[in-house]
N, C-alpha and C positions, 0 to 999 in steps of 0.2 A: 503494499501500500502505499502509495506515495503522498508525503505530508508536507503540505504548505507552510513555508516558513516566511511569509510575507507579514507585514504588520497588521494588516486587516485580520488575518488568521489569527496571531497573536491576542490581538484585542478582543476577539470573539470569545477566544478560551478563557481569557482573564474575566471579562463579563461574565459568560456562561457559569464559571466555578463560582462568582461571587453571588450570583442569582440562587445556585443551586444549595450554597451555603445558607443563605437567608431562608431558603424553604424549609430546609433541614431544621433550622433554628425554630422557625416559626411552629413546625411540628411537635419538636421536642420540648420546647418550652412550657406549653400548658400542663404537659406531664409533670415535669420538673417542678413547676409552681405550685401544684398540688401538693406533690410529695413534700415540698419545704412548708407550706401552710399546716399540713397534717401532723409535723413534728416540731412546729415553733409551739412557745409559749402561748398563753391564753392572751394576755396583754397584746402581744405582737400580731395574732391572729385578728384578735376584734379589733384592734386599733388600724390594720391595713398596712403594716409595717413592713410586711415580708414582700421582697422584690426576686432577686433571685439566688437567695441564699437562705437559709431558716435562721432565725432569730431565736435564742432560747434553746431548750432543748425539753420536749414534752412528749412522751409516747404513751400518755395514759387513754389516747383516743384509740390506739391500735388495742390496749390491754381491754377497752371497755367493750369493744367489739368483739375481739377473737377470745377473750376470757370467758366467754360464754358458751357455755355446750347447745344452747339452739343454734347459734352460730353455725357451729360445724354442721348441725343436722339439716339446716337449709343450705349450707356448701354442697352436701352430699345430695341433697334432691335437685340443685341445681345440674351438678355432675351428671346425673341419672336423667335428667330432662334432656341436655344437651347432647350426650351420647344416642339415646332411645328416640328423640325427635330429629336429629340429623339423619340417621339412618333410615327411619321409616319415611321422610320427608324425600331423601334422594332416590328411594325404591320407588316410590309412588311418581315422582317426575320423570323418573328415567322410563318407567312405564307407559306413563300419560304421553310422553314427548314422542316415543319411537313411532306408533302408529300415526299420530298425527303429522309427524315428517313426512309421512308417504303421500303419494298423490291421491286425487279423486277415485281413479280407476284402479288404484291399488287397495284402497280403504275407502269405501263407499261413504260411510258416514262421517268422513271428515269435516266436510265443510257447516253440517249441523253442529258437530263439537266445538268447531271453531267460533261458532257464533254464539253458543252457549258461554265459552270460556270469556270472551271479548264482554259478553253481557255481565258476567260475574265481577269481571275487573272492574267494569264502569259503575256497576250499581249493586249496592247490598242491604241487606233487612235492617241494618243497625244492631246497638249493641243489645238492645231487648230482645227482641227475636234470637239474637245468637245466644244470650244468657238462658232463655227458655229452652232452647234447643237441647242445650247441654245438660240441663236439669233435668229433661224429661229422659234422657236417656242414662241417667243415674250415674252422670259422672263427676258430680259435686264432691270436692275433697278426695280427689283420685289423680294419680299420674297421668292417666289417659286425657283428663281435661287440660293439663298443663301442655300435652304434646300434641293431641288432636285438634284442639281449637285454632284454627287457623294455619293448619300445617303445610297447606299446598298453596302456596302463592302463585297466582296465573301468571305474573309477570316472569317468574323462573320456568313456568313452563313454556311460554313462549321462547325466552332465551335459549333454553336447552334445544327446543324444538327446532328452532332457526339453526343451531350448530349442527344439529343432525343432519338437515336437509343439506348442507354444505358438505357433507361426508361423499366421495365420489360414489357412485352407484356400482362401478367395476368391482369394488372389493367384495360388494355382497354378492353378486354376479358369479365371481371367482368361487367364493364360499359355499353356494349352492351347487356349482360344477362338482365341487370337491363332496357334497354329500351333506352339507351342515343345514340343519334347520334355523327356522326362525330364531329360536331361544338360544342356540349356540352362536348364530350371528349377531344377536344383540349383545349378549355379555363377553364374547371372546373378541369381537371386531369393534362393534360400534362403540362399546363402551370403553375399551381402552385407547380409541381414537379421540376420546372425547374428555380427557383428562383435565385439560385446561379448565372447560366449563365447568367441569364437576368440581374441580378445586374452587372456582369461583364461586359457585352456589353453597359448597359447603361452607367456606369461610362466612358467607353472608348469613347462611340459617344457624349455624353455631352462635355468632355474634347477635343475631336476633334472638335466639331462646336464651340466651346468658343475659341480656339486657333488658328482657321484658319482666315487667312487675306487673303490670295492669291485671293481666288475667289471675295470678297468684293472689290479688288484693279482692277481685271479684268472686273467683270460683272456688277460692279454699276458706271455708269458714274456721279451721282451727289453724292457730299460729304455728304446731307443729308442722303442718303441709305447707308452710311457706316456703318458696325458694328464695335464693339469697337475695335478690335483687329486692324483691318484697319485704323481706325481715329487716335488713339494713335501714330500708327507710321510714321504720317505725322505731329505730334507736333516737332518742334526744338526751342531752343533759337536762333532767330533772329532778326536783326533790320530791319525794313520795309524800303525799299528805297521809298524817296520822300514823307514820311510822318513825318511830325513835332510831336515830341514827348515831354512830359512835364518831368521835373526834376525828378517825383515820378515813371514815366514810365522807366526813362534811369536806375534809383536805381534798379527797379524790374528786370530788363534785366540782369545788372549787379551781382546781387545776385543769378541768376539760372546758371547752366551749363549744357552741354549736357548730362554728364555721372550721373549726379543725376537725371535727367529727364529720363533717361532711366531706371534707377533703379526704380524711381516711377513707370513707365509703366508696367515693370514686376511684381511690389509687387501688383499693384492694379489688373492685370490679373490674378494672382494668387489667390485673396482672394475668389472668388465666389466658384472656386472648392475647397477650404479649409473647406468653410463651407458644401458643398454638400456631401463630402467624408465621414463624420462620420456616416451620416444615411444609408451608404452603407458597411461600414467596417465590420459589423456583418457577412456578408456572406463571409468574407475572413479569420476571426481570431477566430471566437467562435467556429468553429466545422461544421456549417451547410452546408458548402461544402463537407467536408469530409463525413457527413452523407448522403448527397443526393447523392455524387459520389458512395457511398456504394451501394445504392439502384439498380444502373446499374449493379451490379455483381451478385444481389440475384436472377438473373434467372438461374446462374449457381452453386449454393451451393448445391442445390440436388445433382449433379452431382460430388460436391468437396466432398460431405459427403460420397459417393458411394466409391470414390476413396481412402478416408481416411480410412474406413473402412475395404476395401478390403486389405489396406496394413498394418493392425494391425497384431500382432504375434497370432499365433494361442494359441488357449487355453488350457493350460495344463489338466484340467479336463472339459471333455467335457459335463458333466452333467450339470455343472454351467455356465450358459449362462453370456457371460461377456457385461457390458452395453455399447452398442454403444455411439460414441462421436459424437455428432451435431454440424455443425458448425453454423447452424441456430441459436441454442440455447445459442452458445458463441456471436453471432453477436448480439442477443435480450439481453441479460446480459449487453454487452458493451453500446448498446444505452440508456439502463436503467441508468446505470452508469453516461454517459455523460448529460442525461436530468437532474439527481439528483444534480450534481456538478452546472448546470447552473441554477437551481432553477425553471426548466420549468417542465411541467406536461408531463407525459408519453404521447407519441403519441397513438392517438386513435386506430390505428391496434395493437399497441402492448398490451394495455389495454384489447382488445379482445381476444388477444393471453393468457394474463395472466388470464384470466376470465375461458378459456378454459381450461387450464394447470390445475387451481384449481379445476374445475369441474370432471378433469380425476381422 
């Protein structure tokens, strides 16, 4: 790769680096500020004196939240909700999106179901009919209410359906020739080719389940069934009425403030998602998504090849044939370069292409 050393190129790199640093700082600073407020003293937190570093030292907010057995019970409920809900949602989304990605000739009810999905996305019955439906099915105070209520977002169905439609049909045809059935094609061909969109929806779904608190507040009558977000929103610094407290208990209450407590709640709620994100980030930043998205366009590359070659200027000497340019060849070379830079082996289907090319 030829690197330009002109003044404009160097200025662009410097400006680009400054902008990226500012963007990174703007994303990291709210998290850092929240943590600083949560461990600052009561006077500094209440007075708004905390800026970029904590003032004083106070971890009583974390002790108040995490020193309670009800906190860990709610934490475990949220973990189960995220795991069960994410698996259930992904299975339902895949099963819904795959037939809807077919044409009307392949799946006749497709258009009718699509109109129903669009109608459900634009209009809904509201909170009261939703609550009555959950109550009539006997799901109040159960994990099913936290998982099933709103577990299939229509937007995610459309997102996955459009990705499935972009997967080349040649892959399915080749699988059918080899004797694969619809289930095997779905789970061994379509799903592996859709890792980027699946990772994206998994991240959105898990974050949604983790941060959701309204359903726990409405559908759970017992505090022992509250998920974490619903539970920590009930915690506040207050002196109980009619209860005699010791001097040490009064001192602990005096050291806590609602502002630092709220900051501790937010920080604790962010930690699990910060742990999960690194495992999914490769599908966003290492080119995996780009390469998989390009697969959706491969079915049109033959047509593009023909258009490009038809637009080439006429040869001056008709006796000397001019070499045809191939978009597929350029795509093949590009993906080989990407795999080499990332230290990954060449994909199997490209290894076959390379062997065939060398044989010819």
